C-alpha positions as CSV (number, residue, x, y, z in Angstrom):
1,L,0.0,0.0,0.0
2,L,2.8,2.4,0.9
3,V,4.8,1.9,-2.3
4,S,1.8,2.2,-4.5
5,K,2.2,4.6,-7.5
6,D,-1.5,5.4,-7.5
7,L,-1.7,9.1,-6.7
8,G,-5.2,9.7,-8.0
9,K,-6.5,11.0,-11.3
10,H,-8.6,13.9,-9.9
11,L,-9.1,15.8,-6.7
12,L,-11.9,13.6,-5.2
13,E,-9.8,10.5,-5.8
14,V,-6.8,12.0,-4.2
15,E,-8.9,13.0,-1.2
16,D,-10.1,9.4,-0.9
17,L,-6.6,8.1,-1.1
18,L,-5.5,10.6,1.6
19,Q,-8.3,9.5,3.8
20,K,-7.3,5.8,3.4
21,H,-3.7,6.7,4.0
22,G,-4.7,8.4,7.2
23,L,-6.3,5.2,8.4
24,L,-3.1,3.3,7.5
25,E,-1.0,5.8,9.4
26,A,-3.2,5.3,12.4
27,D,-2.8,1.6,12.1
28,I,1.0,2.0,11.9
29,S,0.9,4.2,14.9
30,A,-1.0,1.6,16.9
31,Q,1.3,-1.2,15.7
32,T,4.3,0.9,16.7
33,E,3.3,0.9,20.3
34,R,2.8,-2.9,20.2
35,V,6.2,-3.4,18.5
36,Q,8.0,-1.3,21.0
37,A,6.3,-3.2,23.9
38,L,7.3,-6.5,22.3
39,N,10.9,-5.4,21.6
40,A,11.2,-4.3,25.2
41,A,9.9,-7.6,26.4
42,A,12.2,-9.5,24.1
43,L,15.3,-7.6,25.1
44,K,14.8,-8.8,28.7
45,F,15.5,-12.3,27.6
46,S,18.9,-11.2,26.3
47,E,19.8,-9.9,29.7
48,L,19.1,-13.1,31.7
49,E,22.0,-14.7,33.7
50,G,22.3,-18.3,33.9
51,Y,19.8,-20.2,31.8
52,Q,19.1,-18.4,28.5
53,P,16.3,-19.8,26.3
54,C,17.8,-18.2,23.2
55,D,21.0,-16.7,22.1
56,P,21.0,-13.0,23.2
57,Q,22.5,-11.9,19.9
58,I,19.7,-13.5,18.0
59,I,17.2,-11.7,20.1
60,C,19.0,-8.4,19.6
61,N,19.2,-9.0,15.9
62,R,15.5,-9.8,15.7
63,V,14.6,-6.7,17.7
64,N,16.8,-4.5,15.6
65,H,15.3,-5.9,12.4
66,V,11.8,-5.3,13.5
67,Q,12.6,-1.8,14.7
68,T,14.3,-1.1,11.3
69,C,11.3,-2.4,9.4
70,L,9.0,-0.3,11.5
71,E,11.2,2.8,10.8
72,E,11.2,2.0,7.1
73,L,7.5,1.7,7.2
74,G,7.2,5.1,8.9
75,E,9.4,6.6,6.3
76,L,7.4,5.1,3.5
77,A,4.2,6.4,5.1
78,G,5.6,9.9,5.3
79,K,6.9,9.8,1.8
80,R,3.5,8.6,0.5
81,R,1.7,11.3,2.4
82,K,4.0,13.9,0.9
83,E,3.3,12.5,-2.6
84,L,-0.4,12.4,-2.0
85,E,-0.5,15.9,-0.7
86,D,1.6,17.1,-3.7
87,S,-0.9,15.3,-5.9
88,R,-3.8,16.9,-4.1
89,Q,-2.1,20.3,-4.6
90,L,-1.7,19.6,-8.3
91,W,-5.4,18.5,-8.8
92,A,-6.6,21.3,-6.6
93,F,-4.7,23.7,-8.9
94,F,-6.2,22.1,-12.0
95,Q,-9.7,22.3,-10.5
96,E,-9.2,26.0,-9.7
97,V,-8.0,26.6,-13.2
98,E,-11.0,24.8,-14.6
99,E,-13.3,26.9,-12.4
100,A,-11.5,30.0,-13.6
101,E,-11.9,29.0,-17.2
102,A,-15.6,28.2,-16.6
103,W,-16.1,31.7,-15.1
104,I,-14.3,33.3,-18.0
105,R,-16.4,31.4,-20.5
106,E,-19.6,32.5,-18.7
107,K,-18.5,36.2,-18.7
108,E,-17.5,35.9,-22.4
109,Q,-20.9,34.7,-23.3
110,I,-22.6,37.5,-21.3
111,L,-20.4,40.1,-22.9
112,A,-21.0,38.7,-26.3
113,A,-24.8,38.9,-25.8
114,K,-24.9,42.3,-24.2
115,T,-26.1,45.3,-26.1
116,C,-25.4,48.9,-25.3
117,G,-29.0,49.9,-24.6
118,R,-31.7,51.7,-26.6
119,D,-32.1,54.8,-24.4
120,L,-30.6,56.6,-21.5
121,S,-32.4,54.5,-18.9
122,S,-31.3,51.1,-20.3
123,V,-27.7,52.3,-20.7
124,L,-27.6,53.5,-17.1
125,T,-29.0,50.1,-16.0
126,L,-26.4,48.2,-18.1
127,T,-23.6,50.5,-16.8
128,N,-24.5,49.7,-13.2
129,K,-24.5,45.9,-14.1
130,H,-21.2,46.3,-15.7
131,K,-19.8,48.0,-12.6
132,S,-20.9,45.0,-10.6
133,M,-19.2,42.7,-13.1
134,L,-16.0,44.8,-12.8
135,G,-16.2,44.2,-9.0
136,E,-16.5,40.4,-9.7
137,L,-13.6,40.7,-12.1
138,G,-11.4,42.3,-9.5
139,S,-12.2,39.5,-6.9
140,R,-11.7,36.8,-9.5
141,R,-8.4,38.4,-10.6
142,A,-7.1,38.1,-7.0
143,L,-8.2,34.4,-6.9
144,L,-6.5,33.7,-10.3
145,H,-3.3,35.3,-9.1
146,Q,-3.3,32.9,-6.1
147,T,-4.0,30.0,-8.4
148,M,-1.1,31.0,-10.7
149,K,1.1,31.3,-7.6
150,K,0.2,27.7,-6.6
151,G,1.1,26.6,-10.1
152,E,4.5,28.3,-9.8
153,Q,5.0,26.5,-6.5
154,I,4.2,23.1,-8.0
155,L,6.6,23.8,-10.9
156,A,9.3,24.7,-8.4
157,K,9.0,21.3,-6.6
158,K,9.7,19.6,-10.0
159,R,7.6,16.5,-8.9
160,F,5.4,16.5,-11.9
161,S,5.9,17.0,-15.6
162,P,5.9,20.8,-16.2
163,G,4.4,20.6,-19.7
164,G,0.7,20.3,-18.8
165,I,0.9,22.8,-15.9
166,Q,2.7,25.4,-18.0
167,E,0.3,24.9,-20.9
168,K,-2.8,25.3,-18.6
169,M,-1.3,28.4,-17.0
170,R,-0.5,29.9,-20.4
171,E,-4.0,29.2,-21.7
172,V,-5.9,30.6,-18.7
173,R,-3.7,33.7,-18.7
174,L,-4.4,34.3,-22.4
175,R,-8.1,33.8,-21.9
176,W,-8.1,36.2,-18.9
177,K,-6.2,38.8,-20.9
178,K,-8.8,38.5,-23.7
179,L,-11.6,38.7,-21.2
180,E,-10.2,42.0,-19.8
181,E,-9.8,43.4,-23.3
182,V,-13.4,42.5,-24.1
183,T,-14.6,43.9,-20.8
184,G,-12.7,47.1,-21.4
185,L,-14.1,47.3,-25.0
186,H,-17.6,46.8,-23.7
187,Q,-17.1,49.4,-21.0
188,Q,-15.9,51.9,-23.7
189,R,-18.9,51.1,-25.9
190,L,-21.2,51.6,-22.9
191,Q,-19.5,55.0,-22.1
192,E,-19.9,56.0,-25.8
193,A,-23.6,55.0,-25.7
194,L,-24.1,56.8,-22.4
195,N,-22.4,60.0,-23.9
196,F,-24.7,59.7,-26.9
197,F,-27.9,59.3,-25.1
198,Q,-27.0,62.0,-22.6
199,F,-26.3,64.3,-25.5
200,S,-29.6,63.3,-27.1
201,A,-31.5,63.8,-23.8
202,E,-29.9,67.2,-23.2
203,T,-30.7,68.2,-26.8
204,D,-34.3,67.1,-26.4
205,D,-34.6,69.1,-23.2
206,L,-33.1,72.1,-25.0
207,V,-35.5,71.7,-27.8
208,A,-38.5,71.5,-25.4
209,W,-37.3,74.6,-23.6
210,L,-36.8,76.5,-26.9
211,Q,-40.3,75.5,-28.1
212,D,-41.9,76.7,-24.9
213,T,-39.9,79.9,-25.0
214,Y,-40.9,80.4,-28.7
215,R,-44.5,80.2,-27.7
216,I,-43.9,82.8,-25.0
217,V,-41.9,85.3,-27.1
218,S,-44.3,85.0,-30.0
219,S,-47.3,86.0,-27.9
220,D,-49.5,88.7,-29.3
221,D,-50.4,90.0,-25.8
222,F,-48.8,93.5,-25.5
223,G,-50.9,94.7,-22.6
224,H,-53.9,97.0,-22.5
225,D,-52.4,99.9,-20.7
226,D,-49.2,101.4,-19.4
227,Y,-49.0,99.2,-16.2
228,S,-49.8,95.9,-17.8
229,T,-47.3,96.5,-20.7
230,Q,-44.6,97.4,-18.2
231,A,-45.2,94.1,-16.4
232,L,-45.0,92.2,-19.6
233,L,-41.8,94.0,-20.6
234,R,-40.2,93.0,-17.2
235,K,-41.2,89.4,-17.7
236,H,-39.9,89.5,-21.3
237,R,-36.5,90.9,-20.2
238,A,-36.2,88.0,-17.8
239,V,-36.9,85.6,-20.7
240,V,-34.4,87.3,-22.9
241,E,-31.8,86.8,-20.2
242,E,-32.6,83.1,-20.1
243,V,-32.3,82.9,-23.9
244,E,-28.9,84.5,-23.7
245,K,-27.8,82.1,-21.0
246,H,-28.8,79.2,-23.3
247,R,-26.7,80.5,-26.1
248,A,-23.5,78.8,-24.7
249,A,-25.4,75.5,-24.5
250,V,-26.5,75.8,-28.2
251,L,-23.0,76.8,-29.4
252,S,-21.4,73.9,-27.5
253,L,-23.6,71.3,-29.3
254,R,-21.2,70.9,-32.2
255,K,-18.2,70.5,-29.8
256,Q,-20.2,67.8,-27.9
257,L,-21.1,66.1,-31.1
258,A,-17.4,66.0,-32.2
259,L,-16.6,64.2,-28.9
260,L,-19.0,61.4,-29.6
261,A,-18.0,58.1,-31.1
262,P,-17.9,58.0,-35.0
263,E,-20.8,55.7,-35.2
264,H,-22.9,58.2,-33.2
265,R,-21.7,61.5,-34.5
266,Q,-21.8,60.5,-38.1
267,G,-25.5,59.7,-38.0
268,V,-27.6,61.9,-40.3
269,D,-30.4,62.2,-37.7
270,V,-28.2,63.6,-35.0
271,Q,-26.5,66.1,-37.3
272,I,-29.9,67.3,-38.5
273,R,-31.0,67.5,-34.9
274,V,-28.1,69.9,-34.1
275,V,-28.9,72.1,-37.1
276,E,-32.6,72.2,-36.1
277,V,-31.7,73.3,-32.6
278,E,-29.4,76.0,-33.9
279,Q,-32.1,77.3,-36.3
280,L,-34.8,77.2,-33.6
281,Y,-32.5,79.1,-31.2
282,G,-31.9,81.7,-33.9
283,E,-35.7,82.1,-34.4
284,V,-36.3,82.4,-30.7
285,A,-33.6,85.0,-30.3
286,E,-34.9,86.9,-33.3
287,V,-38.5,86.8,-32.2
288,A,-37.5,87.8,-28.7
289,V,-35.8,90.9,-30.0
290,L,-38.9,91.8,-32.1
291,R,-41.3,91.2,-29.2
292,Q,-39.1,93.4,-26.9
293,Q,-39.3,96.1,-29.6
294,W,-43.1,95.7,-29.9
295,L,-43.6,95.8,-26.2
296,Q,-41.5,99.0,-26.0
297,D,-43.5,100.4,-28.9
298,A,-46.8,99.5,-27.2
299,L,-45.5,101.1,-24.0
300,A,-44.6,104.2,-26.0
301,V,-48.1,104.2,-27.5
302,Y,-49.8,103.9,-24.1
303,R,-47.6,106.6,-22.7
304,M,-48.3,108.7,-25.7
305,F,-52.0,108.2,-25.3
306,S,-51.7,109.2,-21.6
307,E,-49.7,112.3,-22.5
308,V,-52.3,113.2,-25.3
309,H,-55.1,112.8,-22.8
310,A,-53.4,115.1,-20.3
311,C,-52.7,117.7,-23.1
312,E,-56.3,117.4,-24.3
313,V,-57.7,117.9,-20.8
314,W,-55.6,121.2,-20.6
315,V,-56.7,122.1,-24.1
316,D,-60.4,121.5,-23.3
317,E,-60.2,123.6,-20.2
318,K,-58.4,126.5,-22.0
319,E,-60.6,126.2,-25.1
320,Q,-63.8,126.5,-23.0
321,W,-62.4,129.4,-21.1
322,L,-61.3,131.2,-24.2
323,E,-64.7,130.6,-25.9
324,R,-66.6,131.9,-22.9
325,M,-64.3,134.8,-22.2
326,V,-65.6,138.3,-23.1
327,V,-63.0,141.0,-23.5
328,P,-63.8,143.7,-20.9
329,E,-64.0,147.4,-21.8
330,E,-62.8,148.7,-18.5
331,L,-59.1,149.3,-18.3
332,D,-58.7,147.6,-14.9
333,E,-60.4,144.5,-16.0
334,V,-58.4,144.4,-19.2
335,E,-55.2,144.5,-17.2
336,V,-56.4,141.6,-15.1
337,V,-57.2,139.6,-18.3
338,Q,-53.8,140.5,-19.8
339,H,-52.0,139.1,-16.7
340,R,-54.0,135.9,-17.1
341,F,-52.8,135.7,-20.7
342,E,-49.2,136.2,-19.6
343,S,-49.6,133.1,-17.3
344,L,-51.3,131.3,-20.2
345,D,-48.3,131.9,-22.4
346,Q,-46.1,130.2,-19.9
347,E,-48.4,127.2,-19.7
348,M,-48.7,127.1,-23.4
349,N,-44.9,127.0,-23.8
350,S,-44.8,124.0,-21.4
351,V,-47.7,122.2,-23.1
352,M,-46.1,123.0,-26.5
353,G,-43.0,121.1,-25.4
354,R,-45.1,118.1,-24.4
355,I,-47.0,118.2,-27.7
356,L,-43.7,118.3,-29.6
357,D,-42.6,115.2,-27.7
358,V,-45.8,113.5,-28.6
359,N,-45.3,114.3,-32.3
360,Q,-41.7,113.0,-32.1
361,V,-42.9,109.7,-30.6
362,V,-45.6,109.4,-33.2
363,Q,-43.1,109.9,-36.0
364,Q,-40.9,107.2,-34.6
365,L,-43.7,104.8,-34.3
366,V,-44.9,105.5,-37.8
367,D,-41.4,105.2,-39.2
368,G,-41.0,101.9,-37.4
369,G,-44.1,100.5,-39.0
370,H,-46.0,100.1,-35.8
371,P,-49.3,98.3,-36.4
372,S,-51.3,101.1,-34.7
373,S,-49.7,103.8,-36.9
374,E,-53.1,105.0,-38.2
375,E,-54.6,105.2,-34.8
376,V,-51.6,107.0,-33.5
377,R,-51.5,109.4,-36.4
378,S,-55.2,110.1,-36.0
379,C,-54.7,110.9,-32.3
380,Q,-51.8,113.1,-33.2
381,D,-53.8,115.0,-35.8
382,H,-56.7,115.5,-33.4
383,L,-54.4,116.8,-30.7
384,N,-52.6,119.2,-33.1
385,S,-55.9,120.5,-34.5
386,R,-57.2,121.1,-31.0
387,W,-53.9,122.8,-30.1
388,N,-54.1,125.0,-33.2
389,R,-57.7,125.9,-32.3
390,V,-56.5,127.0,-28.9
391,V,-53.6,129.0,-30.5
392,E,-56.1,130.7,-32.8
393,L,-58.4,131.5,-29.9
394,V,-55.5,132.9,-27.9
395,E,-54.4,135.1,-30.9
396,L,-58.0,136.2,-31.4
397,K,-58.5,137.2,-27.8
398,K,-55.1,138.8,-27.6
399,G,-56.0,140.9,-30.7
400,Q,-59.3,141.9,-29.1
401,L,-57.4,142.9,-25.9
402,S,-54.9,144.8,-27.9
403,S,-57.7,146.8,-29.7
404,V,-59.4,147.6,-26.4
405,L,-56.1,148.8,-24.9
406,K,-55.5,151.0,-27.8
407,I,-58.9,152.5,-27.5
408,Q,-58.5,153.0,-23.7
409,N,-55.0,154.6,-24.2
410,Y,-56.4,156.9,-26.9
411,L,-59.2,158.0,-24.6
412,L,-56.8,158.6,-21.7
413,E,-54.6,160.7,-24.0
414,C,-57.7,162.7,-25.1
C-alpha cells in the first residue's frame, strides 16, 4: 500500500486516497506501540543470567530488524503522504484553473450577448450591471493570481511534468487577458452610448425649452395699458436673459457632437437635430428681439395716449375758457385779463413742449411701421388740430385785448 504509485486522477480520488492513508498511518501508529512493547519484552531475555532460552545476539538482531522495518514503514508512510499531498495540490490547482476557465467562459458569453441599450435609462442600467461585473472581475483576478502562484510553487517542486501545468497556466492567462480586453471594450462602448444618449436627452430638453420659449416670445399680448405693458416687458426681459444664458449650450452642441464616437456623431439624424436646434434658437432670439421692440412700442403708445389725454384735458379747459371769455371794456379788467394771458403763455410753452414730444414719438412709431400707426397718427392730428384751435383763440383774444387797450389809451390821452 505504501509503495503504490496510484496518486489519483482527480481531486476527489486523491482526497479518498489521503483518507485511506490516514487510516493506514493510524494503524501503523497503533502497531508501533505494540512493536515497542514486544521489543522491550524480548530484550529482557537477552539480559538473563544463567539459563538463556535463546542466544541474546539472535534476540538483539531480531529486535533491531523489527525496529528497522518499522522505521522504514514510517518513512514510506511519510513519503507517500507527501506524494499524495503534492498530488492533491496539483489536482486542486487544475480544479481552480477549470473553475476560472468556466467563469471566464460565462462572462465571455454574457459580454458577447450584451447590447449597449436603446435609451438613457437602459444604458444606465447596463452600466450599473457592468460596474458590478467589474467588481467580480477584481475579486476573480485576485483568486486567479493565487492559483497561478500555486502553479509556480508546483513547478518549483519539480515533482510533476511541467508541460501540462505550464500549458494550462498559459491558456488561462491568455483567456483572462482576452476577457479583460473584451470587458474594457464593452465598457468603452457603454460609455460611448451613455455619452450619446445623454447628449440626445440634453438636446431634447433644450428643444423642449426653446419650443416653450418660442410660444412665450411669439405671444400677441402686448398689454392693454401702461401698467400691464410694463409688467409684460419686465417678464420678457427675464426671458431674454434666459435665452442669452442658453446661447452657450447651443453653441457647444457641435463640440459635444465632435466628442461622440464616430458611429454616433456621423449619423444623419443627430446632425440634422443639431442644425434644427441652432435654427430654432436663432428664431427664438430673433422673435424675442422683435417682441421686446413691440412691447417697447406698445409702452410708448400707451404713454403717448396718456400724454395726449393730459394735453387734451388742458386744451379742453383753456378752449372752454377762451370761448366763454368776453374781452372787458374797462381798463382795470383788461389789465387783469392781460395778466392771465401772460400766465397762459407760460403754460402754453410748457404744453407745446409736451406736444412736440408726442409728435416725435408718433413719428418714430410710424417710421418703425407700428401696427397702430393709423390710430396714433389720427390721435396726433386730433391733438394738433385742438392745439391749433387754442392758439387761434388765444391770438384772437389777444387781438381783441390789444384793440381795447389802444382805445383805452387813446381815450386817456384825449
